[in-house]
PQR file with spaces between the fields and no chain letter, atoms N, CA, C, O and H, PARSE charges and radii, in Angstrom:
ATOM       1  N    MET     1     113.369   84.143   93.644 -0.4000 1.5000
ATOM       2  CA   MET     1     112.370   84.401   94.665 -0.0000 2.0000
ATOM       3  C    MET     1     111.916   85.859   94.565  0.5500 1.7000
ATOM       4  O    MET     1     112.755   86.759   94.515 -0.5500 1.4000
ATOM       5  N    PRO     2     110.604   86.107   94.534 -0.5600 1.5000
ATOM       6  CA   PRO     2     110.122   87.492   94.453  0.2800 2.0000
ATOM       7  C    PRO     2     110.355   88.247   95.760  0.5500 1.7000
ATOM       8  O    PRO     2     110.348   87.666   96.845 -0.5500 1.4000
ATOM       9  N    VAL     3     110.557   89.526   95.631 -0.4000 1.5000
ATOM      10  CA   VAL     3     110.770   90.413   96.775 -0.0000 2.0000
ATOM      11  C    VAL     3     109.586   91.382   96.826  0.5500 1.7000
ATOM      12  O    VAL     3     109.167   91.913   95.798 -0.5500 1.4000
ATOM      13  H    VAL     3     110.564   89.999   94.749  0.4000 1.0000
ATOM      14  N    ILE     4     109.051   91.606   98.034 -0.4000 1.5000
ATOM      15  CA   ILE     4     107.955   92.553   98.222 -0.0000 2.0000
ATOM      16  C    ILE     4     108.445   93.659   99.145  0.5500 1.7000
ATOM      17  O    ILE     4     109.001   93.386  100.209 -0.5500 1.4000
ATOM      18  H    ILE     4     109.392   91.174   98.869  0.4000 1.0000
ATOM      19  N    ILE     5     108.237   94.915   98.735 -0.4000 1.5000
ATOM      20  CA   ILE     5     108.716   96.077   99.499 -0.0000 2.0000
ATOM      21  C    ILE     5     107.555   97.014   99.769  0.5500 1.7000
ATOM      22  O    ILE     5     106.725   97.257   98.893 -0.5500 1.4000
ATOM      23  H    ILE     5     107.786   95.137   97.870  0.4000 1.0000
ATOM      24  N    ASP     6     107.499   97.536  100.977 -0.4000 1.5000
ATOM      25  CA   ASP     6     106.559   98.615  101.304 -0.0000 2.0000
ATOM      26  C    ASP     6     107.137   99.884  100.678  0.5500 1.7000
ATOM      27  O    ASP     6     108.164  100.392  101.128 -0.5500 1.4000
ATOM      28  H    ASP     6     108.173   97.339  101.688  0.4000 1.0000
ATOM      29  N    GLY     7     106.483  100.384   99.653 -0.4000 1.5000
ATOM      30  CA   GLY     7     106.996  101.537   98.913 -0.0000 2.0000
ATOM      31  C    GLY     7     107.143  102.792   99.748  0.5500 1.7000
ATOM      32  O    GLY     7     108.058  103.584   99.522 -0.5500 1.4000
ATOM      33  H    GLY     7     105.649   99.971   99.287  0.4000 1.0000
ATOM      34  N    ASN     8     106.242  102.986  100.722 -0.4000 1.5000
ATOM      35  CA   ASN     8     106.342  104.172  101.563 -0.0000 2.0000
ATOM      36  C    ASN     8     107.553  104.103  102.480  0.5500 1.7000
ATOM      37  O    ASN     8     108.190  105.124  102.736 -0.5500 1.4000
ATOM      38  H    ASN     8     105.499  102.343  100.906  0.4000 1.0000
ATOM      39  N    ASN     9     107.883  102.909  102.980 -0.4000 1.5000
ATOM      40  CA   ASN     9     109.088  102.768  103.801 -0.0000 2.0000
ATOM      41  C    ASN     9     110.327  103.078  102.976  0.5500 1.7000
ATOM      42  O    ASN     9     111.232  103.770  103.445 -0.5500 1.4000
ATOM      43  H    ASN     9     107.366  102.079  102.772  0.4000 1.0000
ATOM      44  N    LEU    10     110.372  102.570  101.751 -0.4000 1.5000
ATOM      45  CA   LEU    10     111.511  102.850  100.879 -0.0000 2.0000
ATOM      46  C    LEU    10     111.581  104.332  100.552  0.5500 1.7000
ATOM      47  O    LEU    10     112.661  104.924  100.572 -0.5500 1.4000
ATOM      48  H    LEU    10     109.637  102.008  101.371  0.4000 1.0000
ATOM      49  N    LEU    11     110.446  104.931  100.253 -0.4000 1.5000
ATOM      50  CA   LEU    11     110.377  106.349   99.915 -0.0000 2.0000
ATOM      51  C    LEU    11     111.015  107.209  101.018  0.5500 1.7000
ATOM      52  O    LEU    11     111.774  108.133  100.728 -0.5500 1.4000
ATOM      53  H    LEU    11     109.569  104.451  100.237  0.4000 1.0000
ATOM      54  N    HIS    12     110.705  106.900  102.267 -0.4000 1.5000
ATOM      55  CA   HIS    12     111.215  107.708  103.380 -0.0000 2.0000
ATOM      56  C    HIS    12     112.692  107.447  103.692  0.5500 1.7000
ATOM      57  O    HIS    12     113.286  108.153  104.507 -0.5500 1.4000
ATOM      58  H    HIS    12     110.089  106.149  102.503  0.4000 1.0000
ATOM      59  N    SER    13     113.282  106.441  103.050 -0.4000 1.5000
ATOM      60  CA   SER    13     114.711  106.186  103.245 -0.0000 2.0000
ATOM      61  C    SER    13     115.560  106.900  102.190  0.5500 1.7000
ATOM      62  O    SER    13     116.788  106.901  102.275 -0.5500 1.4000
ATOM      63  H    SER    13     112.800  105.867  102.388  0.4000 1.0000
ATOM      64  N    LEU    14     114.905  107.505  101.201 -0.4000 1.5000
ATOM      65  CA   LEU    14     115.626  108.196  100.129 -0.0000 2.0000
ATOM      66  C    LEU    14     115.999  109.618  100.546  0.5500 1.7000
ATOM      67  O    LEU    14     115.413  110.160  101.483 -0.5500 1.4000
ATOM      68  H    LEU    14     113.907  107.504  101.133  0.4000 1.0000
ATOM      69  N    PRO    15     116.968  110.225   99.859 -0.5600 1.5000
ATOM      70  CA   PRO    15     117.272  111.636  100.110  0.2800 2.0000
ATOM      71  C    PRO    15     116.007  112.485   99.923  0.5500 1.7000
ATOM      72  O    PRO    15     115.149  112.149   99.108 -0.5500 1.4000
ATOM      73  N    SER    16     115.898  113.560  100.663 -0.4000 1.5000
ATOM      74  CA   SER    16     114.659  114.351  100.692 -0.0000 2.0000
ATOM      75  C    SER    16     114.188  114.781   99.301  0.5500 1.7000
ATOM      76  O    SER    16     112.982  114.806   99.054 -0.5500 1.4000
ATOM      77  H    SER    16     116.595  113.834  101.326  0.4000 1.0000
ATOM      78  N    GLN    17     115.088  115.114   98.399 -0.4000 1.5000
ATOM      79  CA   GLN    17     114.678  115.559   97.063 -0.0000 2.0000
ATOM      80  C    GLN    17     114.129  114.411   96.214  0.5500 1.7000
ATOM      81  O    GLN    17     113.554  114.653   95.153 -0.5500 1.4000
ATOM      82  H    GLN    17     116.068  115.094   98.600  0.4000 1.0000
ATOM      83  N    GLU    18     114.298  113.167   96.665 -0.4000 1.5000
ATOM      84  CA   GLU    18     113.811  112.009   95.923 -0.0000 2.0000
ATOM      85  C    GLU    18     112.661  111.295   96.636  0.5500 1.7000
ATOM      86  O    GLU    18     112.291  110.187   96.248 -0.5500 1.4000
ATOM      87  H    GLU    18     114.766  112.971   97.527  0.4000 1.0000
ATOM      88  N    GLN    19     112.102  111.904   97.653 -0.4000 1.5000
ATOM      89  CA   GLN    19     111.050  111.240   98.412 -0.0000 2.0000
ATOM      90  C    GLN    19     109.698  111.396   97.734  0.5500 1.7000
ATOM      91  O    GLN    19     108.825  112.143   98.176 -0.5500 1.4000
ATOM      92  H    GLN    19     112.403  112.804   97.968  0.4000 1.0000
ATOM      93  N    ASN    20     109.566  110.647   96.628 -0.4000 1.5000
ATOM      94  CA   ASN    20     108.310  110.624   95.883 -0.0000 2.0000
ATOM      95  C    ASN    20     108.169  109.254   95.224  0.5500 1.7000
ATOM      96  O    ASN    20     109.146  108.524   95.061 -0.5500 1.4000
ATOM      97  H    ASN    20     110.276  110.040   96.269  0.4000 1.0000
ATOM      98  N    ARG    21     106.950  108.926   94.855 -0.4000 1.5000
ATOM      99  CA   ARG    21     106.680  107.599   94.291 -0.0000 2.0000
ATOM     100  C    ARG    21     107.405  107.370   92.973  0.5500 1.7000
ATOM     101  O    ARG    21     107.804  106.244   92.679 -0.5500 1.4000
ATOM     102  H    ARG    21     106.156  109.519   94.988  0.4000 1.0000
ATOM     103  N    GLU    22     107.580  108.405   92.187 -0.4000 1.5000
ATOM     104  CA   GLU    22     108.279  108.241   90.906 -0.0000 2.0000
ATOM     105  C    GLU    22     109.739  107.844   91.124  0.5500 1.7000
ATOM     106  O    GLU    22     110.272  107.034   90.365 -0.5500 1.4000
ATOM     107  H    GLU    22     107.257  109.320   92.426  0.4000 1.0000
ATOM     108  N    SER    23     110.390  108.396   92.140 -0.4000 1.5000
ATOM     109  CA   SER    23     111.774  108.000   92.440 -0.0000 2.0000
ATOM     110  C    SER    23     111.845  106.540   92.874  0.5500 1.7000
ATOM     111  O    SER    23     112.756  105.813   92.476 -0.5500 1.4000
ATOM     112  H    SER    23     109.957  109.054   92.756  0.4000 1.0000
ATOM     113  N    VAL    24     110.886  106.113   93.689 -0.4000 1.5000
ATOM     114  CA   VAL    24     110.843  104.709   94.106 -0.0000 2.0000
ATOM     115  C    VAL    24     110.644  103.813   92.879  0.5500 1.7000
ATOM     116  O    VAL    24     111.312  102.789   92.733 -0.5500 1.4000
ATOM     117  H    VAL    24     110.147  106.703   94.012  0.4000 1.0000
ATOM     118  N    ARG    25     109.736  104.203   92.017 -0.4000 1.5000
ATOM     119  CA   ARG    25     109.469  103.440   90.788 -0.0000 2.0000
ATOM     120  C    ARG    25     110.726  103.345   89.929  0.5500 1.7000
ATOM     121  O    ARG    25     111.079  102.259   89.468 -0.5500 1.4000
ATOM     122  H    ARG    25     109.193  105.035   92.135  0.4000 1.0000
ATOM     123  N    ARG    26     111.399  104.466   89.711 -0.4000 1.5000
ATOM     124  CA   ARG    26     112.619  104.496   88.886 -0.0000 2.0000
ATOM     125  C    ARG    26     113.722  103.627   89.492  0.5500 1.7000
ATOM     126  O    ARG    26     114.362  102.847   88.788 -0.5500 1.4000
ATOM     127  H    ARG    26     111.112  105.348   90.085  0.4000 1.0000
ATOM     128  N    ARG    27     113.939  103.767   90.799 -0.4000 1.5000
ATOM     129  CA   ARG    27     114.979  102.969   91.460 -0.0000 2.0000
ATOM     130  C    ARG    27     114.637  101.482   91.437  0.5500 1.7000
ATOM     131  O    ARG    27     115.518  100.634   91.292 -0.5500 1.4000
ATOM     132  H    ARG    27     113.419  104.401   91.371  0.4000 1.0000
ATOM     133  N    SER    28     113.357  101.178   91.580 -0.4000 1.5000
ATOM     134  CA   SER    28     112.929   99.774   91.552 -0.0000 2.0000
ATOM     135  C    SER    28     113.127   99.174   90.167  0.5500 1.7000
ATOM     136  O    SER    28     113.554   98.026   90.045 -0.5500 1.4000
ATOM     137  H    SER    28     112.642  101.867   91.697  0.4000 1.0000
ATOM     138  N    LEU    29     112.823   99.940   89.123 -0.4000 1.5000
ATOM     139  CA   LEU    29     113.071   99.467   87.756 -0.0000 2.0000
ATOM     140  C    LEU    29     114.552   99.201   87.537  0.5500 1.7000
ATOM     141  O    LEU    29     114.916   98.201   86.918 -0.5500 1.4000
ATOM     142  H    LEU    29     112.476  100.872   89.223  0.4000 1.0000
ATOM     143  N    ASP    30     115.408  100.082   88.037 -0.4000 1.5000
ATOM     144  CA   ASP    30     116.853   99.869   87.929 -0.0000 2.0000
ATOM     145  C    ASP    30     117.265   98.589   88.654  0.5500 1.7000
ATOM     146  O    ASP    30     118.098   97.832   88.153 -0.5500 1.4000
ATOM     147  H    ASP    30     115.112  100.894   88.539  0.4000 1.0000
ATOM     148  N    ALA    31     116.689   98.345   89.826 -0.4000 1.5000
ATOM     149  CA   ALA    31     117.039   97.160   90.615 -0.0000 2.0000
ATOM     150  C    ALA    31     116.684   95.872   89.881  0.5500 1.7000
ATOM     151  O    ALA    31     117.473   94.928   89.886 -0.5500 1.4000
ATOM     152  H    ALA    31     116.013   98.959   90.233  0.4000 1.0000
ATOM     153  N    VAL    32     115.511   95.816   89.250 -0.4000 1.5000
ATOM     154  CA   VAL    32     115.148   94.575   88.553 -0.0000 2.0000
ATOM     155  C    VAL    32     115.935   94.409   87.258  0.5500 1.7000
ATOM     156  O    VAL    32     116.191   93.283   86.831 -0.5500 1.4000
ATOM     157  H    VAL    32     114.870   96.583   89.247  0.4000 1.0000
ATOM     158  N    ARG    33     116.320   95.510   86.633 -0.4000 1.5000
ATOM     159  CA   ARG    33     117.138   95.412   85.417 -0.0000 2.0000
ATOM     160  C    ARG    33     118.511   94.841   85.717  0.5500 1.7000
ATOM     161  O    ARG    33     119.033   94.024   84.959 -0.5500 1.4000
ATOM     162  H    ARG    33     116.112   96.425   86.980  0.4000 1.0000
ATOM     163  N    HIS    34     119.091   95.274   86.822 -0.4000 1.5000
ATOM     164  CA   HIS    34     120.470   94.898   87.141 -0.0000 2.0000
ATOM     165  C    HIS    34     120.570   93.727   88.108  0.5500 1.7000
ATOM     166  O    HIS    34     121.616   93.083   88.188 -0.5500 1.4000
ATOM     167  H    HIS    34     118.667   95.938   87.437  0.4000 1.0000
ATOM     168  N    GLY    35     119.496   93.441   88.845 -0.4000 1.5000
ATOM     169  CA   GLY    35     119.566   92.401   89.865 -0.0000 2.0000
ATOM     170  C    GLY    35     118.982   91.065   89.460  0.5500 1.7000
ATOM     171  O    GLY    35     119.215   90.060   90.132 -0.5500 1.4000
ATOM     172  H    GLY    35     118.647   93.965   88.780  0.4000 1.0000
ATOM     173  N    GLY    36     118.226   91.035   88.372 -0.4000 1.5000
ATOM     174  CA   GLY    36     117.670   89.779   87.914 -0.0000 2.0000
ATOM     175  C    GLY    36     116.575   89.210   88.802  0.5500 1.7000
ATOM     176  O    GLY    36     116.252   88.028   88.694 -0.5500 1.4000
ATOM     177  H    GLY    36     118.037   91.851   87.827  0.4000 1.0000
ATOM     178  N    MET    37     116.004   90.017   89.667 -0.4000 1.5000
ATOM     179  CA   MET    37     114.962   89.541   90.575 -0.0000 2.0000
ATOM     180  C    MET    37     113.600   90.054   90.144  0.5500 1.7000
ATOM     181  O    MET    37     113.499   90.956   89.313 -0.5500 1.4000
ATOM     182  H    MET    37     116.266   90.978   89.755  0.4000 1.0000
ATOM     183  N    SER    38     112.556   89.472   90.716 -0.4000 1.5000
ATOM     184  CA   SER    38     111.204   89.990   90.570 -0.0000 2.0000
ATOM     185  C    SER    38     110.889   90.795   91.811  0.5500 1.7000
ATOM     186  O    SER    38     111.223   90.383   92.923 -0.5500 1.4000
ATOM     187  H    SER    38     112.639   88.739   91.391  0.4000 1.0000
ATOM     188  N    LEU    39     110.250   91.939   91.633 -0.4000 1.5000
ATOM     189  CA   LEU    39     110.006   92.854   92.740 -0.0000 2.0000
ATOM     190  C    LEU    39     108.586   93.377   92.674  0.5500 1.7000
ATOM     191  O    LEU    39     108.100   93.755   91.608 -0.5500 1.4000
ATOM     192  H    LEU    39     109.979   92.273   90.730  0.4000 1.0000
ATOM     193  N    THR    40     107.921   93.395   93.825 -0.4000 1.5000
ATOM     194  CA   THR    40     106.619   94.037   93.962 -0.0000 2.0000
ATOM     195  C    THR    40     106.763   95.156   94.973  0.5500 1.7000
ATOM     196  O    THR    40     107.242   94.935   96.085 -0.5500 1.4000
ATOM     197  H    THR    40     108.315   93.087   94.691  0.4000 1.0000
ATOM     198  N    VAL    41     106.352   96.353   94.594 -0.4000 1.5000
ATOM     199  CA   VAL    41     106.371   97.517   95.478 -0.0000 2.0000
ATOM     200  C    VAL    41     104.917   97.859   95.781  0.5500 1.7000
ATOM     201  O    VAL    41     104.107   98.031   94.869 -0.5500 1.4000
ATOM     202  H    VAL    41     105.963   96.533   93.690  0.4000 1.0000
ATOM     203  N    VAL    42     104.590   97.958   97.084 -0.4000 1.5000
ATOM     204  CA   VAL    42     103.222   98.239   97.502 -0.0000 2.0000
ATOM     205  C    VAL    42     103.197   99.595   98.201  0.5500 1.7000
ATOM     206  O    VAL    42     103.903   99.813   99.185 -0.5500 1.4000
ATOM     207  H    VAL    42     105.248   97.818   97.825  0.4000 1.0000
ATOM     208  N    PHE    43     102.370  100.506   97.676 -0.4000 1.5000
ATOM     209  CA   PHE    43     102.189  101.831   98.273 -0.0000 2.0000
ATOM     210  C    PHE    43     100.882  101.878   99.044  0.5500 1.7000
ATOM     211  O    PHE    43      99.916  101.205   98.686 -0.5500 1.4000
ATOM     212  H    PHE    43     101.796  100.328   96.876  0.4000 1.0000
ATOM     213  N    ASP    44     100.854  102.677  100.107 -0.4000 1.5000
ATOM     214  CA   ASP    44      99.619  102.941  100.839 -0.0000 2.0000
ATOM     215  C    ASP    44      98.671  103.741   99.961  0.5500 1.7000
ATOM     216  O    ASP    44      99.102  104.569   99.159 -0.5500 1.4000
ATOM     217  H    ASP    44     101.639  103.224  100.399  0.4000 1.0000
ATOM     218  N    GLY    45      97.377  103.489  100.120 -0.4000 1.5000
ATOM     219  CA   GLY    45      96.364  104.296   99.470 -0.0000 2.0000
ATOM     220  C    GLY    45      96.021  103.859   98.064  0.5500 1.7000
ATOM     221  O    GLY    45      96.498  102.834   97.577 -0.5500 1.4000
ATOM     222  H    GLY    45      97.027  102.816  100.772  0.4000 1.0000
ATOM     223  N    PRO    46      95.176  104.663   97.414 -0.5600 1.5000
ATOM     224  CA   PRO    46      94.741  104.340   96.057  0.2800 2.0000
ATOM     225  C    PRO    46      95.808  104.730   95.030  0.5500 1.7000
ATOM     226  O    PRO    46      96.705  105.519   95.325 -0.5500 1.4000
ATOM     227  N    PRO    47      95.700  104.168   93.826 -0.5600 1.5000
ATOM     228  CA   PRO    47      96.644  104.561   92.776  0.2800 2.0000
ATOM     229  C    PRO    47      96.361  105.988   92.314  0.5500 1.7000
ATOM     230  O    PRO    47      95.240  106.475   92.461 -0.5500 1.4000
ATOM     231  N    PRO    48      97.364  106.657   91.761 -0.5600 1.5000
ATOM     232  CA   PRO    48      97.123  107.975   91.178  0.2800 2.0000
ATOM     233  C    PRO    48      96.099  107.869   90.047  0.5500 1.7000
ATOM     234  O    PRO    48      95.971  106.819   89.418 -0.5500 1.4000
ATOM     235  N    ALA    49      95.391  108.931   89.799 -0.4000 1.5000
ATOM     236  CA   ALA    49      94.378  108.946   88.737 -0.0000 2.0000
ATOM     237  C    ALA    49      94.993  108.479   87.420  0.5500 1.7000
ATOM     238  O    ALA    49      96.044  108.965   87.002 -0.5500 1.4000
ATOM     239  H    ALA    49      95.495  109.784   90.310  0.4000 1.0000
ATOM     240  N    GLY    50      94.332  107.546   86.788 -0.4000 1.5000
ATOM     241  CA   GLY    50      94.784  107.045   85.495 -0.0000 2.0000
ATOM     242  C    GLY    50      95.824  105.940   85.557  0.5500 1.7000
ATOM     243  O    GLY    50      96.221  105.406   84.521 -0.5500 1.4000
ATOM     244  H    GLY    50      93.479  107.150   87.128  0.4000 1.0000
ATOM     245  N    SER    51      96.273  105.588   86.761 -0.4000 1.5000
ATOM     246  CA   SER    51      97.275  104.521   86.896 -0.0000 2.0000
ATOM     247  C    SER    51      96.588  103.182   87.122  0.5500 1.7000
ATOM     248  O    SER    51      95.630  103.099   87.890 -0.5500 1.4000
ATOM     249  H    SER    51      95.951  106.022   87.602  0.4000 1.0000
ATOM     250  N    PRO    52      97.071  102.130   86.459 -0.5600 1.5000
ATOM     251  CA   PRO    52      96.482  100.808   86.681  0.2800 2.0000
ATOM     252  C    PRO    52      96.917  100.245   88.035  0.5500 1.7000
ATOM     253  O    PRO    52      97.964  100.618   88.564 -0.5500 1.4000
ATOM     254  N    ASP    53      96.112   99.357   88.580 -0.4000 1.5000
ATOM     255  CA   ASP    53      96.482   98.649   89.813 -0.0000 2.0000
ATOM     256  C    ASP    53      96.075   97.199   89.651  0.5500 1.7000
ATOM     257  O    ASP    53      94.881   96.899   89.634 -0.5500 1.4000
ATOM     258  H    ASP    53      95.262   99.054   88.150  0.4000 1.0000
ATOM     259  N    PRO    54      97.012   96.309   89.534 -0.5600 1.5000
ATOM     260  CA   PRO    54      98.454   96.523   89.600  0.2800 2.0000
ATOM     261  C    PRO    54      99.018   97.021   88.269  0.5500 1.7000
ATOM     262  O    PRO    54      98.406   96.876   87.210 -0.5500 1.4000
ATOM     263  N    GLU    55     100.202   97.609   88.365 -0.4000 1.5000
ATOM     264  CA   GLU    55     100.939   98.056   87.181 -0.0000 2.0000
ATOM     265  C    GLU    55     102.095   97.082   86.972  0.5500 1.7000
ATOM     266  O    GLU    55     102.995   96.993   87.808 -0.5500 1.4000
ATOM     267  H    GLU    55     100.699   97.727   89.224  0.4000 1.0000
ATOM     268  N    HIS    56     102.072   96.364   85.874 -0.4000 1.5000
ATOM     269  CA   HIS    56     103.111   95.371   85.572 -0.0000 2.0000
ATOM     270  C    HIS    56     104.135   95.985   84.624  0.5500 1.7000
ATOM     271  O    HIS    56     103.802   96.440   83.530 -0.5500 1.4000
ATOM     272  H    HIS    56     101.341   96.436   85.195  0.4000 1.0000
ATOM     273  N    LEU    57     105.389   95.987   85.072 -0.4000 1.5000
ATOM     274  CA   LEU    57     106.492   96.547   84.288 -0.0000 2.0000
ATOM     275  C    LEU    57     107.596   95.494   84.188  0.5500 1.7000
ATOM     276  O    LEU    57     108.668   95.654   84.772 -0.5500 1.4000
ATOM     277  H    LEU    57     105.660   95.618   85.961  0.4000 1.0000
ATOM     278  N    GLY    58     107.333   94.439   83.457 -0.4000 1.5000
ATOM     279  CA   GLY    58     108.300   93.339   83.380 -0.0000 2.0000
ATOM     280  C    GLY    58     108.373   92.635   84.719  0.5500 1.7000
ATOM     281  O    GLY    58     107.364   92.139   85.219 -0.5500 1.4000
ATOM     282  H    GLY    58     106.463   94.309   82.982  0.4000 1.0000
ATOM     283  N    ARG    59     109.565   92.588   85.305 -0.4000 1.5000
ATOM     284  CA   ARG    59     109.741   91.916   86.595 -0.0000 2.0000
ATOM     285  C    ARG    59     109.364   92.803   87.779  0.5500 1.7000
ATOM     286  O    ARG    59     109.498   92.382   88.928 -0.5500 1.4000
ATOM     287  H    ARG    59     110.385   92.991   84.898  0.4000 1.0000
ATOM     288  N    LEU    60     108.898   94.020   87.518 -0.4000 1.5000
ATOM     289  CA   LEU    60     108.449   94.933   88.572 -0.0000 2.0000
ATOM     290  C    LEU    60     106.933   95.065   88.518  0.5500 1.7000
ATOM     291  O    LEU    60     106.352   95.289   87.456 -0.5500 1.4000
ATOM     292  H    LEU    60     108.789   94.362   86.585  0.4000 1.0000
ATOM     293  N    THR    61     106.304   94.923   89.680 -0.4000 1.5000
ATOM     294  CA   THR    61     104.874   95.164   89.815 -0.0000 2.0000
ATOM     295  C    THR    61     104.676   96.239   90.872  0.5500 1.7000
ATOM     296  O    THR    61     105.235   96.153   91.966 -0.5500 1.4000
ATOM     297  H    THR    61     106.776   94.741   90.542  0.4000 1.0000
ATOM     298  N    ILE    62     103.880   97.250   90.543 -0.4000 1.5000
ATOM     299  CA   ILE    62     103.520   98.310   91.481 -0.0000 2.0000
ATOM     300  C    ILE    62     102.072   98.073   91.890  0.5500 1.7000
ATOM     301  O    ILE    62     101.193   97.943   91.038 -0.5500 1.4000
ATOM     302  H    ILE    62     103.426   97.319   89.655  0.4000 1.0000
ATOM     303  N    ARG    63     101.824   98.018   93.208 -0.4000 1.5000
ATOM     304  CA   ARG    63     100.474   97.819   93.739 -0.0000 2.0000
ATOM     305  C    ARG    63     100.143   98.968   94.683  0.5500 1.7000
ATOM     306  O    ARG    63     101.031   99.667   95.172 -0.5500 1.4000
ATOM     307  H    ARG    63     102.538   98.125   93.900  0.4000 1.0000
ATOM     308  N    TYR    64      98.844   99.148   94.932 -0.4000 1.5000
ATOM     309  CA   TYR    64      98.346  100.162   95.861 -0.0000 2.0000
ATOM     310  C    TYR    64      97.380   99.477   96.823  0.5500 1.7000
ATOM     311  O    TYR    64      96.619   98.594   96.426 -0.5500 1.4000
ATOM     312  H    TYR    64      98.123   98.580   94.535  0.4000 1.0000
ATOM     313  N    SER    65      97.416   99.885   98.083 -0.4000 1.5000
ATOM     314  CA   SER    65      96.656   99.180   99.108 -0.0000 2.0000
ATOM     315  C    SER    65      95.204   99.623   99.218  0.5500 1.7000
ATOM     316  O    SER    65      94.415   98.967   99.898 -0.5500 1.4000
ATOM     317  H    SER    65      98.034  100.602   98.406  0.4000 1.0000
ATOM     318  N    GLY    66      94.835  100.718   98.569 -0.4000 1.5000
ATOM     319  CA   GLY    66      93.451  101.190   98.657 -0.0000 2.0000
ATOM     320  C    GLY    66      93.128  101.658  100.062  0.5500 1.7000
ATOM     321  O    GLY    66      93.861  102.465  100.633 -0.5500 1.4000
ATOM     322  H    GLY    66      95.476  101.251   98.017  0.4000 1.0000
ATOM     323  N    ALA    67      92.024  101.155  100.631 -0.4000 1.5000
ATOM     324  CA   ALA    67      91.572  101.585  101.958 -0.0000 2.0000
ATOM     325  C    ALA    67      92.371  100.956  103.100  0.5500 1.7000
ATOM     326  O    ALA    67      92.348  101.466  104.220 -0.5500 1.4000
ATOM     327  H    ALA    67      91.428  100.500  100.167  0.4000 1.0000
ATOM     328  N    SER    68      93.066   99.870  102.835 -0.4000 1.5000
ATOM     329  CA   SER    68      93.880   99.252  103.880 -0.0000 2.0000
ATOM     330  C    SER    68      95.311   99.775  103.790  0.5500 1.7000
ATOM     331  O    SER    68      95.631  100.585  102.920 -0.5500 1.4000
ATOM     332  H    SER    68      93.084   99.456  101.925  0.4000 1.0000
ATOM     333  N    SER    69      96.165   99.307  104.693 -0.4000 1.5000
ATOM     334  CA   SER    69      97.570   99.739  104.654 -0.0000 2.0000
ATOM     335  C    SER    69      98.363   98.834  103.725  0.5500 1.7000
ATOM     336  O    SER    69      97.952   97.714  103.423 -0.5500 1.4000
ATOM     337  H    SER    69      95.905   98.649  105.400  0.4000 1.0000
ATOM     338  N    ALA    70      99.500   99.338  103.280 -0.4000 1.5000
ATOM     339  CA   ALA    70     100.407   98.519  102.471 -0.0000 2.0000
ATOM     340  C    ALA    70     100.834   97.297  103.263  0.5500 1.7000
ATOM     341  O    ALA    70     100.945   96.208  102.700 -0.5500 1.4000
ATOM     342  H    ALA    70      99.833  100.248  103.526  0.4000 1.0000
ATOM     343  N    ASP    71     101.077   97.454  104.565 -0.4000 1.5000
ATOM     344  CA   ASP    71     101.472   96.315  105.405 -0.0000 2.0000
ATOM     345  C    ASP    71     100.403   95.225  105.378  0.5500 1.7000
ATOM     346  O    ASP    71     100.732   94.043  105.272 -0.5500 1.4000
ATOM     347  H    ASP    71     100.987   98.339  105.023  0.4000 1.0000
ATOM     348  N    ASP    72      99.122   95.610  105.472 -0.4000 1.5000
ATOM     349  CA   ASP    72      98.038   94.627  105.433 -0.0000 2.0000
ATOM     350  C    ASP    72      98.001   93.892  104.101  0.5500 1.7000
ATOM     351  O    ASP    72      97.831   92.674  104.061 -0.5500 1.4000
ATOM     352  H    ASP    72      98.855   96.570  105.558  0.4000 1.0000
ATOM     353  N    LEU    73      98.160   94.636  103.012 -0.4000 1.5000
ATOM     354  CA   LEU    73      98.149   94.009  101.693 -0.0000 2.0000
ATOM     355  C    LEU    73      99.336   93.065  101.543  0.5500 1.7000
ATOM     356  O    LEU    73      99.190   91.977  100.985 -0.5500 1.4000
ATOM     357  H    LEU    73      98.298   95.626  103.044  0.4000 1.0000
ATOM     358  N    ILE    74     100.497   93.462  102.028 -0.4000 1.5000
ATOM     359  CA   ILE    74     101.689   92.609  101.947 -0.0000 2.0000
ATOM     360  C    ILE    74     101.463   91.315  102.730  0.5500 1.7000
ATOM     361  O    ILE    74     101.824   90.235  102.264 -0.5500 1.4000
ATOM     362  H    ILE    74     100.615   94.345  102.481  0.4000 1.0000
ATOM     363  N    LEU    75     100.874   91.423  103.905 -0.4000 1.5000
ATOM     364  CA   LEU    75     100.627   90.230  104.713 -0.0000 2.0000
ATOM     365  C    LEU    75      99.615   89.287  104.067  0.5500 1.7000
ATOM     366  O    LEU    75      99.719   88.068  104.203 -0.5500 1.4000
ATOM     367  H    LEU    75     100.580   92.301  104.284  0.4000 1.0000
ATOM     368  N    ARG    76      98.633   89.856  103.361 -0.4000 1.5000
ATOM     369  CA   ARG    76      97.649   88.999  102.670 -0.0000 2.0000
ATOM     370  C    ARG    76      98.321   88.290  101.517  0.5500 1.7000
ATOM     371  O    ARG    76      97.675   87.521  100.804 -0.5500 1.4000
ATOM     372  H    ARG    76      98.548   90.847  103.250  0.4000 1.0000
């Protein structure tokens, strides 16, 4: 069963020195490697310049909500 996570909520639960999107991405990649699950992480706002949306990394997908909130995109 796929898991969907609000990336900003996860980001704010990390230690202060790791509160960035790259740390969430790295930890999420580790989780799918070791957990055998499919995971989608949704961040608020547009993707960083040059980043694809969605970004497919095997069993991990990174999405960006654009003008709406990550919560709205998750609910859709």
